[in-house]
C-alpha positions, 0 to 999 in steps of 0.5 A: 752768204752770211748766216749762222753755220758750223764751220769746217777747216780742211787740211790737205797733206801730200801731193795726191791729197792735193789732187783730190782736194783740187777737184773737191774745191773746183766742185765747191766753187762751181756751186757757189751762189753769189746772188744774195737775192736768189734762193739758198741752196741745200748746201751751205757754202759758208761751212767750207768758205770764208769771206774776206776783203782785199786792201783794194776793198774787193770782197773775196770768198776763199776756202778755209784750207791749209794745203801742205806739199813739198818743194817743186810741187806748185809749178805755176802757182805762187805760194802766197797767191795774188789776192793780196799781192799789193800788200806783199809788193808794198814792203820796202827794200831795206837791203843796201848791199850787193844783190845777186839774181838767180833766174830759172825757166818759168813753167809753161801754163796749159790752155786752161790756166792761160784762159784763167789768166785772160779772165783774171786780166779782165779780157773777154774770151772769143765767141768761139770760147764763150756763149756769153760775151760778158766781161769776167774776172777770176778772183775765186771769190768776188761778185756775180760775174766770175770765172765760174759764170764765164767758163760755165757757159764755155763751148771749149773743153779741155783735155788736160790728161797730157798737161797736168803735172801737178794739182795746181795745173787744174785749180780753178779758184784763188787761195788765201795767202795763208793756205799753202805751206811748202816743205822745203826740206824735201823735193817733189821731183828727182830721186833724192830728197824725197819724203818717203818714210813715216819717220821723216813725216813725223819729224817734220811736225816740229820747229818751223813747220809746226810753228807755221802750221799752228799760226795758220790754224790759229788764223782760221779757227779764231775767225770761226763762230761755231767751228764743228771740226776738221777735214784732213786729207792725207797721203797714206803711202809716203812720208806724209803718213807720218806728218798726218799722224802728228797733225791729227794728234795736234788737232786732238790735243788743241781742239778736243771735242771738235770732229776730226774726220780723216781721209787717207788717200792712196793713188793706184800707182806711183812713178818709178816704183821699186820693190823696196818702195812698195815695202815702205809704202805698205809700212807707211799705210799700216803705221799711218792708219793706226796713228791717224785712227787713234787721233781722229773721230774716224779714219777712212781710207780712199783709193781706187786700188783693189787693195792696200796690201802687196797684191791688190785686186783689180781696180773697181769698174764703173760701168758708165765711166771711161777713166784711166785709174793710173792717171792721177787727174782721173782717179782723184776726180772720182774720189772727189765726187765721192767725197762731195757726196759723203760729206753732205750730212754736215754741210746741209743748210737745214737739219745738218748732222754735225761731224762729231754726231756722224762720227759717233754713229759710225765709230762705235766701240773703238772701231774708228776705221770705216770703209767707203763705197760709191756708185759713180755715177748712180745709173738712172735712166732718163724718165724713170724713178729711184725705185726703178734704178734700185730694183735693177740691182738684183744681184747686189748693191749698186756701189763699188769699194772706194777703200779697197775693202769689199763688202762681205754680203751677209747683212752685218753692219755696225753703222752706216751713213748713206747719201744720194745726190743729183736726183731732182724730186720729180725723179725720186718718187713715182706719182701714184695712179689711183686704182693702179698697183705700184710697179715696185714695193718701193713706190709705196714710200713718200720720199727719197730717204724712205725709198733708199732706206727701205732698199738698203735695209733689205740688204742690212736688215738689223743695221743702224743707218742714216740716209740723206738725199740732196737733189742738187748734183755735184756741178761739173765745170771745166776742167773736170775730165770728161770721162763719161760714156756717150750714153749719159746726158748732160745731167748724168741721166742715161739714154737708151740711144747713144749720143752720136753727134759730132759735138757731144755736149759735156756732162755738167752733173751726175747722180752719186750714191755713197755709203760709209760703213763700219762693218765686220768686213773690215776685220779680215781686211785689217788682219791682212794688212797686219800680216803683210806688214808684220812679215817685213823687216825694215832693218833688212829691206830698207834700213833708211826707213827707221830714221828720225826717231822711229825705232823698230820697237815703235813699229812693233807697237803700232803693228800690235795696235793694228792687230787689236784694231782688227780684233774689234771688227770680229763678229762671231754672231754674224756668221762671219769668222776669219780663217784659222790663220787669221784667228791664230794671228788675232 
């Protein structure tokens, strides 16, 4: 897997971001090609992964990743991992005094993790579990016969909805020892010692936490030949919002000129929610969005909530999915699928678009907040073509909001990046029949990019746009949740007859269509967030929010920046004006 590439370093800050990130890395690991003699894929794995060697001479292939979370969030996962455990265990014991041992109950592993342990120990799973009886080993990084090639052919499916407590409960691959950072000052469980306020997160980025972060950043950046930038996945509604603001500021100061694409993650629901916590979440969102947008190439919120304000609309409905949006294991899998498609342009093996170029095309004139939309899955009937699927949407575009920001539908857009993956070439373009009129005007185009661009331009006639298609689908392997309707075949194509077999084969890939937009629709959306946050006085409803050097004046300054940011998206020439109350506010 060698070759020239533009490397990307990923940072995951917060528990829900690590949920999304775990699904993301499972998708990446499932698509790895270890056979150097095979044909290279459309996406270059070296962009996201790094190659290393253990003390035993074993080649490893691990994510170029820094994942931060609080104490108690790892459960069965060891912070240092096991790839280099021989090195860790070799340290001599120099302490000669009395030793006191404290034991705690070990967390129980679910069935998926138990199977990974068997593969890790070189065991052969039973014929009931595998089509192939080859011996496999789980290194997350080694040779051709890995956990990927074993579980890929497994007859066994995992229903982990009741057993996933933390993100490591469904992590497929091993991580580098420098990947995980645990913040011991705060707890994952319990009512006390929680990282809930923006100021708490800001205050963390100093002292030992900052030193550890800088050490890990230097390790990963110094081994890159052509570092193009950073992906930052950050929880938006808790104290990690403040930490993410400081981390993006650090990246901007230390690695100027590199792309910094920040994705603000927010789940549909939180456990043990109270009105005071809801108010704090709203303030965290407002503060985090302003600060992370200032320090990033662009900032994109990702959530399946109907809104980031106090009264969100209903969650988006995807017609061919049967998911529970309140289950983090489900909602994070959809956001990971969308992220896997939206990031295609800067991960291509050929003709890639660097991060900074992608960001420059979207974040124009200070509009650094962008919105995301997705069709998950993109519905295509078996035996039909892309033009048929697009023509079926006569009442609007096929995607749903993934940023809680609905499209306004007047055709105005400052910039757009559209990506489609999962349709093979034979499903993209309808073959021409001499002497016969094509059934669709879209069939006159010669490739998938032209067909998709023509369709979108009919809705956004004067908008700058970049379109990318990739034939390979996101590869779904255990334990990705099987939340797809029975009308979908294994490759994600729709069938007229619903599958009625007792044992339904799992869906192993789905077509996904996404759009990143900078549009006037963000103006009213940001104004609504500004108005809702401005009505809250933390000195009265949550005095503890203004702690750790965050003062009321800092909050007011950030809200003023949010108001100005909303003003950037006003487009008086588009015919889309805010309401009179919004105009007065702006």
